[in-house]
LUMVEX-802506 format. One record per atom (N, C-alpha, C): y, x, z; residue number from 1; residue in one letter. Coordinates in steps of 0.05 Angstrom, whole numbers. Example, Ala and Ser with C-alpha at 12.3 -4.5 7.8 and 13.67 -1.06 7.14 Angstrom:
REM residues 2
<rec <-114; 264; 156>; 1; A>
<rec <-90; 246; 156>; 1; A>
<rec <-66; 264; 156>; 1; A>
<rec <-45; 257; 142>; 2; S>
<rec <-21; 273; 143>; 2; S>
<rec <1; 258; 157>; 2; S>
This chain:
REM residues 106
<rec <-3452; -4167; -4837>; 1; M>
<rec <-3477; -4167; -4842>; 1; M>
<rec <-3478; -4148; -4869>; 1; M>
<rec <-3464; -4148; -4889>; 2; A>
<rec <-3462; -4135; -4917>; 2; A>
<rec <-3465; -4107; -4910>; 2; A>
<rec <-3440; -4100; -4897>; 3; S>
<rec <-3440; -4068; -4885>; 3; S>
<rec <-3465; -4062; -4873>; 3; S>
<rec <-3478; -4078; -4852>; 4; E>
<rec <-3500; -4066; -4836>; 4; E>
<rec <-3521; -4064; -4859>; 4; E>
<rec <-3522; -4078; -4880>; 5; R>
<rec <-3550; -4076; -4900>; 5; R>
<rec <-3541; -4048; -4918>; 5; R>
<rec <-3519; -4041; -4921>; 6; L>
<rec <-3514; -4017; -4935>; 6; L>
<rec <-3516; -3996; -4919>; 6; L>
<rec <-3512; -3996; -4893>; 7; L>
<rec <-3512; -3972; -4876>; 7; L>
<rec <-3536; -3966; -4856>; 7; L>
<rec <-3559; -3988; -4859>; 8; I>
<rec <-3579; -3984; -4849>; 8; I>
<rec <-3608; -3985; -4868>; 8; I>
<rec <-3621; -3965; -4872>; 9; K>
<rec <-3643; -3963; -4893>; 9; K>
<rec <-3668; -3982; -4884>; 9; K>
<rec <-3673; -3988; -4912>; 10; T>
<rec <-3705; -4007; -4900>; 10; T>
<rec <-3719; -3991; -4884>; 10; T>
<rec <-3726; -4010; -4867>; 11; G>
<rec <-3750; -4003; -4846>; 11; G>
<rec <-3739; -3986; -4824>; 11; G>
<rec <-3712; -3982; -4824>; 12; E>
<rec <-3700; -3965; -4797>; 12; E>
<rec <-3686; -3991; -4779>; 12; E>
<rec <-3695; -3980; -4755>; 13; K>
<rec <-3686; -3996; -4732>; 13; K>
<rec <-3655; -3996; -4737>; 13; K>
<rec <-3645; -4027; -4734>; 14; S>
<rec <-3615; -4028; -4735>; 14; S>
<rec <-3605; -4028; -4706>; 14; S>
<rec <-3589; -4011; -4700>; 15; T>
<rec <-3574; -4015; -4678>; 15; T>
<rec <-3543; -4011; -4677>; 15; T>
<rec <-3530; -4025; -4661>; 16; A>
<rec <-3503; -4028; -4658>; 16; A>
<rec <-3490; -3998; -4663>; 16; A>
<rec <-3498; -3981; -4644>; 17; S>
<rec <-3493; -3949; -4642>; 17; S>
<rec <-3490; -3942; -4679>; 17; S>
<rec <-3516; -3941; -4682>; 18; L>
<rec <-3522; -3931; -4709>; 18; L>
<rec <-3505; -3943; -4732>; 18; L>
<rec <-3498; -3966; -4730>; 19; W>
<rec <-3483; -3982; -4753>; 19; W>
<rec <-3451; -3975; -4749>; 19; W>
<rec <-3442; -3976; -4718>; 20; Q>
<rec <-3416; -3964; -4712>; 20; Q>
<rec <-3411; -3936; -4722>; 20; Q>
<rec <-3430; -3920; -4718>; 21; T>
<rec <-3421; -3887; -4723>; 21; T>
<rec <-3418; -3891; -4753>; 21; T>
<rec <-3439; -3895; -4765>; 22; R>
<rec <-3440; -3897; -4799>; 22; R>
<rec <-3412; -3907; -4810>; 22; R>
<rec <-3400; -3931; -4803>; 23; M>
<rec <-3382; -3943; -4806>; 23; M>
<rec <-3351; -3928; -4801>; 23; M>
<rec <-3361; -3915; -4776>; 24; L>
<rec <-3336; -3898; -4772>; 24; L>
<rec <-3333; -3874; -4793>; 24; L>
<rec <-3353; -3860; -4803>; 25; W>
<rec <-3350; -3843; -4814>; 25; W>
<rec <-3344; -3850; -4852>; 25; W>
<rec <-3358; -3872; -4857>; 26; L>
<rec <-3357; -3886; -4881>; 26; L>
<rec <-3327; -3888; -4883>; 26; L>
<rec <-3312; -3906; -4864>; 27; L>
<rec <-3288; -3917; -4871>; 27; L>
<rec <-3261; -3892; -4868>; 27; L>
<rec <-3276; -3864; -4859>; 28; G>
<rec <-3257; -3839; -4865>; 28; G>
<rec <-3248; -3828; -4837>; 28; G>
<rec <-3268; -3830; -4823>; 29; S>
<rec <-3263; -3819; -4794>; 29; S>
<rec <-3253; -3793; -4799>; 29; S>
<rec <-3261; -3770; -4809>; 30; E>
<rec <-3253; -3747; -4814>; 30; E>
<rec <-3229; -3745; -4829>; 30; E>
<rec <-3213; -3763; -4839>; 31; S>
<rec <-3189; -3767; -4843>; 31; S>
<rec <-3169; -3776; -4830>; 31; S>
<rec <-3176; -3785; -4800>; 32; I>
<rec <-3167; -3796; -4783>; 32; I>
<rec <-3154; -3773; -4762>; 32; I>
<rec <-3136; -3763; -4761>; 33; D>
<rec <-3128; -3739; -4750>; 33; D>
<rec <-3124; -3744; -4715>; 33; D>
<rec <-3115; -3767; -4711>; 34; D>
<rec <-3109; -3771; -4687>; 34; D>
<rec <-3133; -3782; -4676>; 34; D>
<rec <-3143; -3767; -4646>; 35; R>
<rec <-3168; -3777; -4631>; 35; R>
<rec <-3164; -3806; -4629>; 35; R>
<rec <-3139; -3812; -4615>; 36; Q>
<rec <-3133; -3836; -4607>; 36; Q>
<rec <-3138; -3862; -4627>; 36; Q>
<rec <-3130; -3854; -4653>; 37; D>
<rec <-3133; -3876; -4674>; 37; D>
<rec <-3157; -3882; -4678>; 37; D>
<rec <-3176; -3858; -4679>; 38; R>
<rec <-3205; -3860; -4681>; 38; R>
<rec <-3222; -3871; -4657>; 38; R>
<rec <-3211; -3870; -4635>; 39; A>
<rec <-3219; -3888; -4613>; 39; A>
<rec <-3219; -3917; -4621>; 39; A>
<rec <-3190; -3920; -4627>; 40; V>
<rec <-3186; -3954; -4633>; 40; V>
<rec <-3206; -3962; -4656>; 40; V>
<rec <-3208; -3947; -4673>; 41; L>
<rec <-3229; -3954; -4696>; 41; L>
<rec <-3250; -3962; -4681>; 41; L>
<rec <-3266; -3940; -4666>; 42; D>
<rec <-3289; -3943; -4653>; 42; D>
<rec <-3288; -3963; -4636>; 42; D>
<rec <-3270; -3974; -4620>; 43; T>
<rec <-3270; -3995; -4602>; 43; T>
<rec <-3271; -4019; -4619>; 43; T>
<rec <-3253; -4021; -4638>; 44; N>
<rec <-3255; -4044; -4660>; 44; N>
<rec <-3279; -4051; -4674>; 44; N>
<rec <-3293; -4028; -4677>; 45; L>
<rec <-3323; -4034; -4696>; 45; L>
<rec <-3339; -4041; -4675>; 45; L>
<rec <-3341; -4039; -4645>; 46; S>
<rec <-3357; -4046; -4626>; 46; S>
<rec <-3353; -4074; -4625>; 46; S>
<rec <-3324; -4079; -4621>; 47; S>
<rec <-3320; -4112; -4624>; 47; S>
<rec <-3330; -4125; -4644>; 47; S>
<rec <-3331; -4118; -4668>; 48; L>
<rec <-3336; -4133; -4689>; 48; L>
<rec <-3360; -4135; -4691>; 48; L>
<rec <-3382; -4113; -4679>; 49; Y>
<rec <-3412; -4115; -4684>; 49; Y>
<rec <-3418; -4137; -4658>; 49; Y>
<rec <-3403; -4140; -4637>; 50; D>
<rec <-3417; -4153; -4615>; 50; D>
<rec <-3409; -4185; -4625>; 50; D>
<rec <-3390; -4185; -4643>; 51; S>
<rec <-3381; -4213; -4652>; 51; S>
<rec <-3405; -4224; -4668>; 51; S>
<rec <-3417; -4204; -4688>; 52; R>
<rec <-3431; -4202; -4711>; 52; R>
<rec <-3456; -4208; -4694>; 52; R>
<rec <-3468; -4199; -4670>; 53; S>
<rec <-3483; -4201; -4663>; 53; S>
<rec <-3492; -4234; -4642>; 53; S>
<rec <-3466; -4244; -4632>; 54; R>
<rec <-3470; -4272; -4625>; 54; R>
<rec <-3470; -4290; -4644>; 54; R>
<rec <-3461; -4285; -4671>; 55; I>
<rec <-3471; -4306; -4694>; 55; I>
<rec <-3503; -4300; -4702>; 55; I>
<rec <-3509; -4279; -4703>; 56; V>
<rec <-3538; -4276; -4714>; 56; V>
<rec <-3554; -4281; -4695>; 56; V>
<rec <-3556; -4271; -4670>; 57; H>
<rec <-3576; -4277; -4651>; 57; H>
<rec <-3569; -4301; -4633>; 57; H>
<rec <-3547; -4307; -4625>; 58; Q>
<rec <-3545; -4331; -4611>; 58; Q>
<rec <-3535; -4357; -4627>; 58; Q>
<rec <-3529; -4357; -4654>; 59; G>
<rec <-3522; -4381; -4670>; 59; G>
<rec <-3494; -4390; -4662>; 59; G>
<rec <-3472; -4371; -4649>; 60; D>
<rec <-3447; -4373; -4645>; 60; D>
<rec <-3431; -4385; -4668>; 60; D>
<rec <-3421; -4413; -4665>; 61; T>
<rec <-3406; -4417; -4689>; 61; T>
<rec <-3376; -4418; -4684>; 61; T>
<rec <-3365; -4407; -4667>; 62; V>
<rec <-3338; -4408; -4652>; 62; V>
<rec <-3334; -4378; -4659>; 62; V>
<rec <-3312; -4368; -4676>; 63; V>
<rec <-3309; -4338; -4682>; 63; V>
<rec <-3276; -4341; -4687>; 63; V>
<rec <-3269; -4323; -4673>; 64; D>
<rec <-3235; -4321; -4671>; 64; D>
<rec <-3235; -4310; -4703>; 64; D>
<rec <-3207; -4320; -4709>; 65; R>
<rec <-3202; -4318; -4734>; 65; R>
<rec <-3191; -4292; -4742>; 65; R>
<rec <-3184; -4279; -4728>; 66; A>
<rec <-3171; -4248; -4729>; 66; A>
<rec <-3198; -4240; -4731>; 66; A>
<rec <-3216; -4238; -4715>; 67; D>
<rec <-3243; -4218; -4718>; 67; D>
<rec <-3257; -4227; -4740>; 67; D>
<rec <-3256; -4253; -4752>; 68; L>
<rec <-3261; -4260; -4778>; 68; L>
<rec <-3251; -4251; -4803>; 68; L>
<rec <-3229; -4242; -4797>; 69; S>
<rec <-3208; -4230; -4820>; 69; S>
<rec <-3216; -4203; -4816>; 69; S>
<rec <-3218; -4186; -4799>; 70; E>
<rec <-3223; -4162; -4790>; 70; E>
<rec <-3251; -4153; -4805>; 70; E>
<rec <-3274; -4171; -4795>; 71; M>
<rec <-3300; -4166; -4811>; 71; M>
<rec <-3296; -4169; -4839>; 71; M>
<rec <-3286; -4186; -4847>; 72; R>
<rec <-3287; -4185; -4877>; 72; R>
<rec <-3267; -4164; -4888>; 72; R>
<rec <-3245; -4158; -4877>; 73; T>
<rec <-3234; -4129; -4886>; 73; T>
<rec <-3252; -4104; -4885>; 73; T>
<rec <-3263; -4105; -4860>; 74; R>
<rec <-3288; -4074; -4857>; 74; R>
<rec <-3307; -4072; -4877>; 74; R>
<rec <-3315; -4101; -4881>; 75; A>
<rec <-3339; -4105; -4900>; 75; A>
<rec <-3330; -4099; -4925>; 75; A>
<rec <-3304; -4108; -4937>; 76; A>
<rec <-3298; -4101; -4963>; 76; A>
<rec <-3292; -4073; -4962>; 76; A>
<rec <-3281; -4063; -4946>; 77; H>
<rec <-3277; -4030; -4946>; 77; H>
<rec <-3303; -4015; -4954>; 77; H>
<rec <-3324; -4019; -4930>; 78; A>
<rec <-3353; -4012; -4936>; 78; A>
<rec <-3363; -4013; -4965>; 78; A>
<rec <-3365; -4037; -4976>; 79; I>
<rec <-3368; -4044; -4995>; 79; I>
<rec <-3358; -4024; -5021>; 79; I>
<rec <-3333; -4024; -5017>; 80; F>
<rec <-3318; -4006; -5037>; 80; F>
<rec <-3322; -3976; -5034>; 80; F>
<rec <-3323; -3967; -5011>; 81; A>
<rec <-3335; -3945; -5006>; 81; A>
<rec <-3355; -3932; -5022>; 81; A>
<rec <-3381; -3949; -5016>; 82; F>
<rec <-3403; -3945; -5025>; 82; F>
<rec <-3406; -3949; -5054>; 82; F>
<rec <-3394; -3968; -5067>; 83; V>
<rec <-3387; -3966; -5095>; 83; V>
<rec <-3377; -3945; -5107>; 83; V>
<rec <-3356; -3934; -5096>; 84; E>
<rec <-3341; -3909; -5104>; 84; E>
<rec <-3366; -3881; -5106>; 84; E>
<rec <-3381; -3887; -5083>; 85; M>
<rec <-3408; -3865; -5082>; 85; M>
<rec <-3427; -3870; -5106>; 85; M>
<rec <-3437; -3895; -5105>; 86; W>
<rec <-3450; -3900; -5126>; 86; W>
<rec <-3445; -3897; -5152>; 86; W>
<rec <-3423; -3898; -5162>; 87; A>
<rec <-3409; -3897; -5184>; 87; A>
<rec <-3407; -3859; -5193>; 87; A>
<rec <-3414; -3842; -5171>; 88; L>
<rec <-3417; -3818; -5173>; 88; L>
<rec <-3440; -3809; -5177>; 88; L>
<rec <-3467; -3829; -5178>; 89; G>
<rec <-3494; -3825; -5177>; 89; G>
<rec <-3505; -3823; -5154>; 89; G>
<rec <-3493; -3827; -5135>; 90; K>
<rec <-3508; -3822; -5103>; 90; K>
<rec <-3529; -3851; -5098>; 90; K>
<rec <-3547; -3844; -5090>; 91; T>
<rec <-3566; -3868; -5080>; 91; T>
<rec <-3553; -3874; -5052>; 91; T>
<rec <-3561; -3897; -5039>; 92; Q>
<rec <-3559; -3907; -5015>; 92; Q>
<rec <-3570; -3892; -4995>; 92; Q>
<rec <-3592; -3876; -4998>; 93; E>
<rec <-3605; -3861; -4981>; 93; E>
<rec <-3595; -3832; -4976>; 93; E>
<rec <-3582; -3822; -5006>; 94; E>
<rec <-3562; -3799; -5002>; 94; E>
<rec <-3536; -3807; -4987>; 94; E>
<rec <-3527; -3825; -4990>; 95; I>
<rec <-3499; -3830; -4974>; 95; I>
<rec <-3502; -3834; -4950>; 95; I>
<rec <-3528; -3851; -4941>; 96; I>
<rec <-3532; -3846; -4912>; 96; I>
<rec <-3536; -3820; -4901>; 96; I>
<rec <-3546; -3805; -4917>; 97; K>
<rec <-3553; -3774; -4899>; 97; K>
<rec <-3531; -3762; -4903>; 97; K>
<rec <-3511; -3768; -4918>; 98; S>
<rec <-3482; -3755; -4918>; 98; S>
<rec <-3472; -3768; -4890>; 98; S>
<rec <-3470; -3786; -4888>; 99; L>
<rec <-3460; -3798; -4869>; 99; L>
<rec <-3468; -3789; -4836>; 99; L>
<rec <-3493; -3785; -4841>; 100; D>
<rec <-3507; -3774; -4812>; 100; D>
<rec <-3502; -3750; -4810>; 100; D>
<rec <-3501; -3731; -4834>; 101; N>
<rec <-3496; -3700; -4834>; 101; N>
<rec <-3470; -3701; -4822>; 101; N>
<rec <-3452; -3713; -4831>; 102; K>
<rec <-3423; -3714; -4821>; 102; K>
<rec <-3424; -3718; -4787>; 102; K>
<rec <-3436; -3739; -4776>; 103; M>
<rec <-3438; -3744; -4752>; 103; M>
<rec <-3449; -3719; -4733>; 103; M>
<rec <-3466; -3703; -4749>; 104; K>
<rec <-3477; -3684; -4734>; 104; K>
<rec <-3461; -3656; -4744>; 104; K>
<rec <-3440; -3664; -4758>; 105; G>
<rec <-3426; -3629; -4758>; 105; G>
<rec <-3434; -3617; -4781>; 105; G>
<rec <-3452; -3625; -4797>; 106; I>
<rec <-3467; -3612; -4817>; 106; I>
<rec <-3447; -3607; -4844>; 106; I>
């Protein structure tokens, strides 16, 4: 949920696809050379978002420990990546715009 707050602008409709794509780029998709590795990360992020949705929207309290650990790790990496960019003077909006431009190949 912390990474979702960082990656979804205030007033912007949050979707699994939008979060997942921005996370993929934030976590270094462009540095992942192998398409298969990128696909594995994409599948992993999708699974984590599904778990997050069950917790938030259905009140699911039974969470696989491996998923919980992975959620913590991915959120920590996202926060660290954001802090690095903030330290360079970028705003949340600029960071998101940069991620969206990478998605579009700009």
